C-alpha positions, 0 to 999 in steps of 0.5 A: 500499500503506497503511503500518502504524502503528509499535507503541509499548509503554508500559512504566510503571516507577513511582517507580524510582532514576535509576541504574535507569532508565538500566539499563531504557532500555539493555535496551530500546536492546539490543532494537533494536540486536540487531534491527539485524542480523537479516535484513530479513524479521525481525520488527523490535523494538518500540519503547517509551515508559518512564514513570516518576518519580525520587526527587531527583536532579540530572543533567548532560548531555554539553554539560557538560564539567566540573561542578565537583566541590564543586558536585556535592557541595553538591547531593548535600548537599540530599538528592538523587543526582547523575548525569553522562548521556549526554544533550544540554543541561545541568543539570537536576532530576527528582524527585517529581511530575514525568513522566519519559518515555523513548521508546526508538524506532528513528526509521527507523519514523517518520522519521529526523530528530532535529530533527523527533523533537525537535519532535514531543516539544515539540508533543506536550507542548504539546497535553497542556498545552493539554487542561489549559488550560495556554498552552504553547508552544516557544521558541529554547531547547529544551523547553516554556514557559509564558512565560518558565518551563519546564514541560517539559525535554527532553533526548535521546540518539540513536544509529543513530536509535534514541533515549533519554533524553527528557522531564521535564513538571512536574506537582506538582514541589516547584519549590524544588529548582530554585532551587540551580541554573541549569537547562539553563544558562538564566540569567534563565529560570525554572521552572513546573509544571502545578499552579503555573500552574493553581492547583490540584493535578495529579498525575503519575497524572493527566497520564499518560493525556492525555499518552499520548493526544497522544503517539500522534496526534502520532507517529502510533503505535499504543499497546500497553499 
């Protein structure tokens, strides 16, 4: 019997605050949680891929037990928001010019492995970069890299095999925002963007369709617009 490809609904949230994006993620997570209590014959919840950009915001993950309040206030003083999130990883920046993707997936529809899932996100992003002619790769540190510069940060949460948070690909991001932090806690490493590597402007809108193409191929799923 041929197994049907999982369906993933593409939801474009546009420019949205980090807090509102968290609320959107919770709504789609709840859809999955509710479906887990339904009879086996019931229609499963559809997976979702939330796409957005954020106004400037610094976020810290669960590995940062106590981020100093004075540092938080310093970053807010730059004109950015500051949020503590339940994702993995340390501090990072999100802002305009960055394609942010929040897959809300039930890994039971794919493969019940968080390590596999993160590797698939990395590979999908690497394939996208290569479509643009950028030679990106993985490293011992999570994310996607061009040499020693991170072009895509990945930080996820997974509970009951339902994923949230996701990845942030620098398209034409103002990289100066990263100079105020040690991105992801990695000293001696830098950040870059598609625009910086290619020497031409690459917008988020230009990157969306190639990303959806590589995501669908890597996760062997059907996208629903």
